[in-house]
Every structure is written in C-alpha cells, then in structure tokens.
N, C-alpha and C positions, 0 to 999 in steps of 0.2 A: 475873232479873238483879238481883243484890244491889248496892247502892250503897255505895261506901267513899270518902268525901270527905276528902282529905288536905289541907284548906285551913283557915284560921283564920277565914274568913267565909262559910261555907257557910250558905245560908238554912235548912237543915233541922237542922243540929246544931252551928253556931257554933264550929267548931274542936275538937270533942271528939276527933276522931281524927287530929290533926295529927302527934303523935308516931308514929314507926314501929311501936312495939310495940302501942300502942293500935289503930291502924289494921289491923295484921296480926290481932290478936285479934278485931276486929270482923268481918273478912273470913271467918275460921274459924268464928265464930258464925253467919254467914249461910249458910255452906255446910252446917253442922249442921242449920240450919232449913230446908233444902231448895233453896238457890240452885244453879242449875246453872252460872251465870256470875257471877264477880264484877268490876264495873266500878270501876276504880281511877281517880280524877281528882285533879289537883293544881292546878287553876285554877278558881275560882268564875265561873259566867256567870249569876249572879242579876241581876235587873232593876237597871239603872243602872251595873253595874260596867264599868270600861274594859278593853277587850281589845286585843290586838294582832292583826294579820292584814293581808293584803294580797289582791289579786285583784279580783273584782267588787265587794267591799265598801268597798276602800280601806283605809287604815292607821288606826290608833287616832289620835284627836285631841288626847289629852292635856288634856281638859276638867277644869276645876276643880283643876288641879294634881295630880291623882292619877296614879299610876303603875300600869301593869298588871304583873303578875307576870312575871318574866323567864324566859326559857327555862331557864336554869340553876337557877333556884330550883323551877321546875316538875319538872325532872329529879331534883333533890335530894329532893324530896317523895315522888315516886312509885315511882323505881327500886327503893330498898330494900324498899318494901312488896311490890312484884311479885316480886322476887327471893326474899324470905323466904316469902311465900305458896306459890310454886312448890316451895320447898324442903320446906316442911311438908307440902304437899298437891300432890304433882306431877301428879295427874290433874285438878286444877282448871283450868277454863277461865277465863282471865283477859282482860278487856277494859280497854284504856286510854282514858279520856275525854280527848281532846286535839284541839286543831285545828292543831298545829304537827307538820310532816313529820318534823323532826329527833327530837322527843319520841316519836313514833310508831315510828320505826326503832329508838331505843334500848329503847323499852318491849318490842318484839317480841324484840329480842335478849335481854332480860332474862327472857322467857318468856311475854309476852301474845300471844294469838292472834287478837285482834279490836281494830280501832281504831273508836272511837265519837266522830264528829266532829260537833259540834254546828253547825258551819258548812256542812255539807254538802260538805265538800272543797273549799270555795270560798275561804277567807281566806288559806290558805298556797298559793301557786301551785305548790309542789312535791309537795302532798299526794297528788294523783292519781297522779302517777308513781311516788311512793314506794310506795303501797299496791299498784300493780301489780307492782312489783319484789319486794315482800315477800310476794306471794301470800297474805296474810291475810285474814281477814274484815273487812267494813267496814260500819258503821251510818252511813247518809247521812240526816242529820236536816234537816228544814225549819225555817228560822228566817227571819222577817221583820226585815230590818235588823240592827242591832247592839244589844246591851244597853242602851248609853247612849242610843240613839235610840228605844227602844220607846214611849216616852210621847208622842212628836211623830209617829208614822207616820200616814200618811193612812188612812182606814177601807177595808176591803175589803168590796165588795158581796157576795160570795159566798166566804167563806174556804175552804170545802172544795174548791170548784173551783179557786181560786188555788193551794192546796196541791197538789193533785193535778197541775196543769199544770206547777208548778215542780219538783216531785219528778221528774216524768217527763223534764223537760229536764235537770235535773242529773245524773240516773241515766244518761241517754244521753250526756252528755259524760264521765262517769266510765268508761263502757265503751269509748267511743272513745280514751281514754287508756289503755286496756289492762287495766282491772279486768274480771275475769271477772264475767259476771252471776250466777253461782251463789254468789259470795262477798258479795254485796250484800244488806243489809236496809234498809228504808226505815222513817223514823220521822216522822211528821207534826209533831212538835215542840210538843206541848201547853205553851202558856204562853210559848213563845219568839216574841215579837213579835205575839202575839195577846191581844186584851183579854179581860176576863172574859166577855162576851157571845159572843165568837167561839169558845171552847173548847167551849161545850155542843154547838152543832151539829156541831163536828168529832167529838166523841165520839159524838153520835147518828148520824152519817152515816159512822163509821169503816169500815164495811164496804164503801163506795163505793171505797175506796183500794185495795182488792183488784183493781180493774180495771187497775192498773198491772203486776199479775202478779209481785210480789216478796213475799217474807216481810216482815212488818210487826212493828215494835216499837212499844209504847205506853208512855209515861211520864207518869202523872198523879200520881204519889205526892207528897203533901203540898203540891201546887201552890196558887197563891193563889186559882184559881178554885174549887178545893174548899173553900177556907176562906170564899170569899163565898157559896157555896151553903149552907154550914152556919151562917151569920151569925145571931146572937142579939142582940136589942135594939140593932140597927143596927151591930153591931160584928162584922167577920169572925172566923170562929174562928182562934185562934193555931195555929201549926204543930203544937204539942203536942197540939192537940184535933182533928186532922184524920185519925186513923188509920181510924176507922170509915167516913168519907166516902171515904177513899183506896180501902179494900177495895171499896166500892160501884162507884167509878169504874173500877177495875180489873176487877171482874167484868163489868161492861158491855163493856169493850173485849175481854175473852176471848170473850163471847158474840157480840161482832161480828166475830170471828176474828183478834184479835191472836196472834202466835205466840210473842212474847217480852214479858214485863212487866218494866219497870225499876222497882224499888221499894226503898224503905228498910226496909218492914216485911215480910220475906221469909216468915216463919212464917204470918202471916195471909193473906198473898197466895197462898201454896202451898196453904193449905187451901181458900181460895175457888176456886183453879184446879181442884182435884180435883172439886168440886161442879159447877163450870162445865163442865168437860171431859165429865162424865157426861150432862149435859143436851145438849150440842151433838153428842155422839156417838150 
C-alpha cells in the first residue's frame, strides 16, 4: 500500500504532494514501483495535531487556538486525486485515509474501494453504518487517545494485550453494525498513541495479533520509533534518514505475518517483500 499524503503538514513529506498533479504523479510512480493499493489522505494525524470527531473519544477541543481541517477542505484535496488516478489507471485499487463518514462515501463514489480509518471507525458515529452500506473494504486501526493527547496518556502495562483486546472489541462492534467480516483488515497502529518503547514489543509480537483471525496491515514507514532506534550521537534519525530502518521494520512485519504493508518507499518495500515471501513460504 503506497502512501500519498495530500496535506501541507505531513510528517513524512511536508506538503510535497498538496497539488493534485503532483499527488497523481506520485501515485502513478508508486504503482509503477509495485504498489497494489494507493492510500490517499487529506488530513494529517501526526502527533499533536488537532482532529475532529465524535463517539467514544469525544469532539476536538480546539486547544491552542488551532483549527482542524474542515470536511470540505479534506474533500477538495482528495477527490480530484482519486478521480484522476482512477481515470489514468482504472485497475488501480484506491484506499482513502479518512475518519469522516461523508468523506468516505464521497471517496468511494469517486472510485475508492477501501476506507482506512485511523480512529477504528469510532470518531464519526456514522462511519460503521456508512461502510456497511457502501460494502467496501475497511481498515480498522488501533489508536490510543487522540493525537493532541498522546503525550499525556497513562502507561500501558502490556501494549500488545491492550491492542489485541481493543481491536477485538472494535471489530465486533463493526460487525454488529453490519460490516461483513471478510471486508475488514486490522492495523495495530504503530506510533498512534504508543510511545517509543511500546512500538518495539508490538513489532516483536506482531504475530500474536493473528489470534484475532483477520488480515493484518502494518504501517511502520518512517515512524518516530524507527528514528529513535537509528539515533546517532544522541539525536534521532530525521525522517529523510529512516529509509533503511523502515525496510528492516517492514521485513520483520512480513516475517511475522503482515498481509499489507503501508509504506512511503514502495520499491524498497516490494523488493524486501519478495525475499521475505520466499523465506516464509
């Protein structure tokens, strides 16, 4: 799954693909490099960012006078990209990275076949019903708290057990709302509400999440915990220097049984996956 962030404040590319043509060109490059899915997102969920939502987690607080990206702005960013990608590559599988039900519906109408929701279908109370109606694929990701709360979250005694328990509960709720089991993929949410130390056991014990009996997605690409592991002279590796560490982390995830890898560096990941697949088969 290749990532195209149509945002001005992405942690990984800082707005490089905010314009439609640049985003479409990047999507086509990722497909040529071996991506089987293109994940298009119009709202950053980097640490500290303010997001909207409702349901279990409540609404955005508006801290520090910051405003979250509006629904219309998100639509204006992603819909032209999705439509143009499908026009140029009709066979391409497009995923939309959104936590808003209305955005999900519009994206599917524009050609997306998968909704990738970092909130686990929880922030927008209409999301589960919408996905059930759309009959599209859904990625249910685990997140602790909200991005603006991550620095103040209480510690988790066993992050893997917590992630498994909550993913099971959230998946059960989604299916009760009408989403078919075979349309769901689970993502443990590396970096989303997990501190540096919690991500390493989550990767080490990734195979335990197979106990839930769903296809699994892993997204470790360029994450902060990769930068921390690659630190030199007391400084974390910057995003631009995390490519090799990213491939190593992605290879571990594949060897632990990940079915989908969400990545910014598709060519390197695809090559690593070919070798890893030979080993596991």
